[in-house]
Every structure is written in C-alpha cells, then in structure tokens.
C-alpha positions in Angstrom: -34.4 -153.9 35.3 -35.7 -151.8 32.4 -39.2 -153.2 32.2 -40.5 -149.8 31.0 -38.1 -149.7 28.1 -36.7 -146.4 29.4 -33.3 -147.1 27.9 -32.1 -147.6 24.3 -28.8 -149.4 24.3 -26.8 -148.8 21.1 -23.2 -149.9 20.7 -20.9 -147.1 19.6 -19.6 -149.4 16.8 -23.1 -149.4 15.1 -23.1 -147.5 11.8 -24.1 -143.9 12.2 -23.9 -143.7 16.0 -20.8 -141.6 16.2 -22.1 -139.3 13.5 -25.3 -138.7 15.7 -23.1 -137.5 18.6 -20.3 -135.5 17.0 -19.5 -133.9 20.4 -18.2 -137.2 21.8 -14.6 -137.8 21.0 -13.2 -141.1 19.7 -11.2 -141.4 22.9 -14.3 -140.9 25.0 -16.0 -143.8 23.2 -13.0 -146.0 23.7 -12.5 -145.1 27.4 -16.0 -145.6 28.7 -19.7 -146.0 28.0 -21.7 -142.9 27.2 -25.2 -142.2 28.4 -27.1 -139.5 26.7 -30.2 -138.1 28.4 -33.4 -137.0 26.7 -32.3 -133.4 26.7 -28.8 -134.2 25.4 -27.0 -134.3 28.8 -24.1 -136.7 28.7 -22.6 -138.9 31.4 -19.7 -141.4 31.1 -18.0 -143.9 33.3 -19.3 -144.2 36.9 -21.4 -141.1 36.5 -23.3 -142.9 33.7 -23.9 -145.9 36.0 -25.2 -143.5 38.6 -27.6 -141.9 36.1 -28.9 -145.2 34.8 -29.5 -146.4 38.3 -31.3 -143.2 39.1 -33.6 -143.5 36.1 -34.5 -147.2 36.4 -37.2 -147.9 39.0 -35.3 -150.8 40.6 -32.0 -149.0 40.3 -33.2 -146.2 42.6 -32.7 -148.7 45.5 -29.0 -148.5 44.7 -28.5 -145.0 43.4 -28.4 -143.4 46.8 -25.0 -145.1 47.4 -23.4 -142.4 45.2 -24.4 -139.7 47.7 -22.1 -141.2 50.3 -18.7 -139.6 50.7 -15.9 -141.1 48.6 -18.2 -143.4 46.7 -18.1 -141.4 43.4 -14.3 -141.2 43.2 -13.9 -144.9 44.2 -16.6 -146.0 41.7 -14.8 -144.0 39.0 -11.5 -145.7 39.7 -13.1 -149.1 39.7 -14.9 -148.3 36.5 -11.7 -147.1 34.8 -9.9 -150.3 35.9 -12.8 -152.4 34.6 -12.8 -150.5 31.3 -9.1 -151.0 30.8 -9.4 -154.7 31.5 -12.8 -155.5 29.9 -11.3 -157.9 27.4 -10.4 -160.2 30.4 -14.1 -160.6 31.3 -15.1 -162.5 28.1 -16.9 -159.7 26.3 -15.1 -160.6 23.0 -15.7 -158.5 20.0 -18.2 -156.2 21.8 -15.2 -154.7 23.7 -13.0 -154.1 20.7 -11.9 -150.5 20.4 -12.7 -148.4 17.4 
C-alpha cells in the first residue's frame, strides 16, 4: 500500500523515539499508535488510521468511509477494543507495553 515510501514506521519501543516526541505521554504510547505528520500534527487511534488511509494512494479508496455519520465514533470504539486485546492476536513482544 505504501509503494511511494510515504510512511516511516517506527516502534515506540525503539531507542530514542520517545525522546524525539516529548509531547506524547507514556499512556498515549501504551493506549494506541501515534501518527505524526510532516508538520508535527499528531493523530492516534482510529483518527490515525483515517489519516494513514487518506495519505496512501490506495487508502484513499477507503478513507471516505470516515465521513459517514457515526463511523468515527464506532471506529474509535473498535480501535480501543483491539488495542486492549492486541496480545490475543499473536503480535507477541511487539505489543508489550512500556
């Protein structure tokens, strides 16, 4: 989906990442993924998914869904549930908190 290398994916557990973004709390890292835009704008949770879909050429086909009524709140609830249960989906050490 990211054939143009538009995204740089960096785990929050990597050395130095949290120091690069001091405005993001430990709790925010533990609760959901963080997406930082080129101008420093930050999205998290379902809003981050919406932004990633909006940026990726193939994702634009799906990003319009977030404009429908109730999609954002439902997506956020689903994201929060998934984040709380991520260890059940076989992501192993990549999903460890802290």
